Structures are given as C-alpha cells and as structure tokens.
N, C-alpha and C positions, 0 to 999 in steps of 0.2 A: 469602374467595377458594374455593369447592369444585373439585374438581380438575378437571373438562370446562373447564369456564373458564377454568381455569387454559392447560390443555394446549391451547386455543381460540386463549388471547392469545400461547402459544408459536406457536404455527401462524405467525398473523398474522405477530409478529418475525423468526421467521425467512425468511417470504417477502419484507419489504420491506427484509428483509439483505442477499438476494440478489439484488434488484434491482439495490442498491446497488451492489454488488462488480460488477456486469455493469460499467456504467461507470465506474466508477474507475481513472483513468489518469494517473500518476503522475511528472515529465517528474526526473530532476537530473542534476547539468552538472559539472564534474573539469574541473582546468587550466582556470581561467578562464572557460570556457563552448567550449574546442578542443573538447575530447567530451562529448556530450549523449549520453539513452536515455531511452527513456516505456518504461515497464511496465507490467503493468494489475497486479490482486488476484492473481487468479494467478503474478503474478512473470516473467510472460513478458512476455520483451524484442518490443517491438514498434515499433520505432525504434532507429537506433546511426548519429547523426551524430556524422562526424570534421570540424573543418575542415583544409583542403587546404595549406594551409602548414605543419600538422604532418606532417603526409605525407613531404615535400619533405625534414623535417631528419633524416628517416631512421632515426631512435633507438625502432627495433621497441620493446623492454622500454620507453620511456616511455612511448608509444604504447599499450602491456596495460596499463600499471599504472596511463594514466590511462581506459583502457576498464574494468578491473578497481571503479576507487574510483567512477568515475557510476554500473554497476551496486550497489554495495551501499548506496549514497547512496539510490538508487531503494529498495530494497527493504529500508531500513528506514524509508524515510517512509512507503510500502506498509503494512506493519508499525505506523507511530501512526495511520496514518489510520486500518486497521481497526480497531483500541481504541477510537478514537475515534467511530465509528460504534458496535462494540458495545456500549460504554459507556455512549449513550444510548438506545441502542435498549433493552436491557437496562433502565435507569431507569426506565419503563412498566410489567417488568415485577416482582412483589414475591415474590422466590422467594427464601428464605432460603439466602444465604456464597453465592449468583450474584450478585449485586449487591453494588458497590464500596461499602462503608463508609463516610459520611458523618463530614464533621469538626464 
C-alpha cells in the first residue's frame, strides 16, 4: 500500500471513529442502582439520578461517595469502549507499530 492510499484509509478510519464517538453514551450505577450517571465519549456527565430514598437518609458523605463511584465507573466504561472501537477500526489499517499484536 502506498502512502496516499494509507493516508486516505486513515482519514476514513478517523471519520468513522468520530461518528461512533458522537453517539457513545455509557450508563453506570452504584449503591445497588441508587445512584446512576450517564456520560458521553468526552466523559461529560449527561444525567445524574439519585434515588429519593437515599436523600432521606441525609448521609451526605455516603451520597458523595456513591456519586463519585458511579462517575468513575462510567469513565472506566468509556475508556474500555473507546479502546474496543479503536482496536476494531485499526484492524483494517496495516500500520506497523499501531496495530495490536496478534497471538
């Protein structure tokens, strides 16, 4: 494959990746589902839901911990999904050093 073909293929992969990431939404929960959060590929929080029962308890520290736990879990899931998407897209590109090793 010559350089112009590789660059064209790389552009197609980049465009495809951008389209997929625009639509990526991840939901994660903590506290047995009492706190849930939805984040996008940029790890911006799109939604936060706290079960009203949890608020009645009045333990602010526990609520904070549950919110942080849900956000951290969602962030980790975004990372994992992005790695999977990048890996699947790079599978079509034969660029030495960029493709994961095959076993």
